[in-house]
N, C-alpha and C positions, 0 to 999 in steps of 0.2 A: 465507457469511462476509462479515461487514462492514468495510468502511474503519475503520482504527484512526485518522484523523484527522477525517473528516466523518461519519462513522458512517452510510454510506450501504452498501446492499447490494452487493456486488460482482458484476458480469454474470458469468456463464459461458459459453462456447463449448458448443455440442452433444456435445463429449466430454468436460465437465466441469471445461475449466480453464479457469482464472479469467482474467479480461481486467483484469490488473492485474500487481504484482509483490509479492514479500518483500522486505524490508530488514531487515539485523541488526545492533541495536544493538552498542556495546562488550562486554557481558556474551555475546551471542552470540543474544540471543532475537530469533526471527523476529517482524516487525510485517509487515499486511498493507495496501497501500496502492491505492487504487482509480486508475483510469486516469486521471480529472480531476485527482485532488491530483497525479498524478507529470506533469503538464502545469504545475498552479501550480507547484509545488517541485521543480525539475529538476535540482539537484544532493542527495547523500546526507545532508549536512549539513544542510540546509533541512528535509528530510522528519523527522529525528530531532529537530530542534528542536520543532517542532511536536507531535511526540509527547509 
């Protein structure tokens, strides 16, 4: 899986859970965001602007 902001590969834990999050836009589509981008853009609105 890749981050939709920085295009880097998202790390996974040993149980295959991603270290990051999903963000839903207004239409209900899920976008993947890595941990680093999550720290750069703490608010959901900021993340959606970068997509």
